[in-house]
C-alpha positions in Angstrom: -30.8 88.4 124.8 -30.6 91.8 126.4 -30.5 91.8 130.2 -31.4 95.4 130.6 -34.7 96.7 129.3 -33.4 100.2 129.3 -30.8 99.2 126.7 -33.1 97.6 124.2 -34.3 100.8 122.6 -30.9 102.6 121.9 -29.1 99.4 121.0 -31.9 98.3 118.6 -32.0 101.7 116.9 -28.3 101.8 116.4 -28.2 98.3 115.0 -31.1 99.0 112.6 -29.4 102.2 111.4 -26.0 100.5 110.8 -27.4 97.3 109.3 -29.8 99.0 106.9 -27.5 102.0 106.2 -30.0 104.6 107.2 -29.7 107.8 109.2 -29.7 106.9 112.9 -31.2 110.2 113.9 -34.2 109.6 111.5 -34.6 106.1 113.0 -34.7 107.5 116.5 -37.2 110.3 115.6 -39.3 108.0 113.4 -38.8 110.2 110.3 -37.7 107.6 107.8 -39.0 108.0 104.2 -41.3 105.4 102.8 -38.5 103.9 100.8 -36.2 103.7 103.8 -38.9 102.3 106.0 -39.6 99.6 103.4 -35.9 98.7 103.3 -35.8 98.5 107.1 -38.9 96.3 107.3 -37.4 93.9 104.7 -33.9 93.6 106.0 -34.2 94.0 109.8 -35.9 90.5 110.3 -32.6 88.9 109.2 -31.1 90.2 112.5 -33.5 88.3 114.7 -32.0 84.8 114.3 -28.4 86.0 115.0 -27.1 84.3 118.2 -26.3 87.6 120.0 -26.5 87.9 123.8 -26.2 91.4 125.4 -25.7 92.0 129.1 -26.3 95.8 129.6 -26.7 95.8 133.4 -25.2 99.0 134.7 -23.8 97.4 137.8 -22.0 94.6 135.9 -18.7 93.6 137.5 -15.8 91.6 136.0 -16.6 88.6 138.3 -20.3 88.6 137.0 -19.2 89.0 133.4 -16.8 86.0 133.6 -19.4 83.8 135.3 -22.0 84.8 132.7 -19.6 84.1 129.9 -18.8 80.6 131.3 -22.5 79.8 131.6 -23.4 81.0 128.1 -20.4 79.1 126.6 -21.6 75.9 128.3 -25.1 76.4 126.9 -23.9 77.2 123.4 -20.3 77.8 122.4 -19.4 81.5 122.1 -17.4 82.8 119.1 -16.7 86.4 120.3 -17.0 88.3 123.5 -17.2 92.1 123.2 -16.7 94.4 126.1 -17.9 98.0 126.1 -15.7 99.2 127.9 -12.8 98.0 130.0 -12.5 101.0 132.3 -16.2 100.8 133.2 -15.7 97.3 134.5 -12.6 98.5 136.4 -14.6 100.9 138.6 -15.6 98.0 141.0 -12.6 95.8 140.5 -10.1 95.1 143.3 -7.2 97.6 143.6 -6.3 100.8 145.3 -5.5 102.8 142.1 -7.2 103.0 138.8 -4.2 101.4 137.1 -4.3 98.5 139.5 -8.0 98.0 138.8 -7.6 98.2 135.1 -4.7 95.7 135.3 -6.9 93.3 137.3 -9.7 93.4 134.7 -7.2 93.1 131.8 -5.7 89.9 133.1 -9.1 88.5 134.0 -10.2 89.0 130.4 -7.0 87.5 129.1 -7.5 84.4 131.2 -11.2 84.2 130.1 -10.1 84.2 126.4 -7.5 81.5 127.0 -9.7 79.2 129.0 -12.7 79.5 126.7 -10.6 79.7 123.5 -12.7 82.6 122.4 -11.5 86.0 121.2 -12.3 88.9 123.6 -12.5 92.3 122.0 -12.4 95.1 124.6 -13.1 98.8 124.0 -11.0 101.2 126.0 -11.0 104.9 126.9 -8.2 107.2 125.8 -6.8 110.0 127.8 -6.6 113.5 126.3 -3.0 113.5 125.4 -3.8 113.0 121.7 -5.9 116.2 121.6 -2.7 118.1 122.4 -1.0 116.9 119.2 -1.4 118.9 115.9 -2.8 115.9 114.0 -4.7 114.5 117.0 -3.5 111.0 116.1 -3.8 108.5 119.0 -0.9 106.4 120.3 -0.6 103.3 122.4 0.4 105.4 125.5 -2.9 107.2 125.2 -4.9 104.2 126.6 -6.0 104.8 130.1 -4.1 102.3 132.2 -2.1 101.3 129.2 0.6 99.3 131.1 -1.6 96.4 131.9 -3.5 96.5 128.6 -0.3 96.7 126.6 1.1 93.7 128.4 -2.0 91.4 128.2 -3.4 92.3 124.8 -2.4 90.2 121.7 -3.5 93.1 119.5 -4.2 96.8 120.1 -6.1 98.8 117.5 -6.7 102.6 117.7 -9.5 104.3 115.7 -8.7 107.7 114.2 -11.2 109.9 112.5 -9.4 113.2 111.5 -12.7 114.7 110.4 -13.8 114.8 114.0 -11.2 117.6 114.6 -12.0 119.6 111.4 -8.7 118.5 109.8 -8.3 118.6 106.0 -6.0 117.1 103.5 -3.3 119.0 101.7 -5.8 120.1 99.0 -8.1 121.5 101.6 -10.7 118.7 101.3 -12.6 117.6 104.4 -11.9 114.2 105.9 -15.3 113.5 107.4 -15.8 110.4 105.4 -12.4 108.8 106.3 -11.1 106.8 109.2 -8.0 104.9 110.1 -7.5 101.7 112.0 -4.1 101.9 113.5 -2.6 98.6 114.6 -0.1 99.6 117.3 0.4 96.1 118.6 0.1 92.7 117.1 1.8 89.9 118.9 2.1 87.6 115.9 2.1 90.0 113.0 3.1 93.5 111.6 1.8 96.8 112.8 0.6 99.6 110.5 -2.5 101.5 109.4 -5.7 100.4 107.5 -7.7 103.2 105.8 -11.4 102.9 106.1 -14.5 104.8 105.0 -16.8 106.3 107.6 -20.5 107.2 107.4 -21.4 109.5 110.3 -25.2 109.2 109.7 -25.3 105.4 109.9 -22.2 105.1 112.2 -20.8 102.5 109.8 -17.2 101.8 108.9 -16.6 100.5 105.4 -13.7 99.1 103.3 -12.9 101.9 100.8 -13.5 100.9 97.2 -11.3 103.6 95.7 -7.8 102.0 96.2 -6.2 104.5 93.9 -7.3 107.3 96.2 -5.7 105.5 99.1 -2.5 105.1 97.2 -2.4 108.9 96.5 -3.9 109.9 99.9 -3.0 113.2 101.3 -3.7 112.1 104.9 -0.9 112.5 107.4 1.5 109.6 106.8 1.1 106.6 109.1 4.0 105.3 111.1 4.7 101.5 111.3 6.7 99.7 113.9 
């Protein structure tokens, strides 16, 4: 269920591209080959039965989101709540400063997860401090309003794609097809880095199949806490 008609097109196109592993730009411009179009037509109907509800109203507040989540959970138990993104909700939250508003939204989402017993995965903006580092690698302190988020979150993951910055490995090879999931906080477990594959055309992350390459990777070494 998509609550905003304006969101149906872009969301549908991105989902089709990722699910079917086809170029998202070709999907948007209706330039898929006959083979790709046949694959899309065969596989896309499997998405229709999925119990996914999307509220894409631009004026959504944290109060409305919480109320909608309770109502949806009563109608049919939810298994995951995904927020894109926390700072957007914070614009209309109570508080005099941005950090106060972010902290308010953060604790509200924490309470929602506890009361419904449903995981809440929240996307967050980063500030530009990482771009000043030679390797551009993000850190926990780069989260905008990181104090409240760091306190409330059970886990904090940072996505890092070195190819975005034109970085190369020690052999001069490009890193456009690589990504890292950096676990900087995990309340009940270890921190560290997971290495992923990345396909820019389909905007899809993958689990790398070449484990030997990972073991011998020339990427900048990850730090663990």
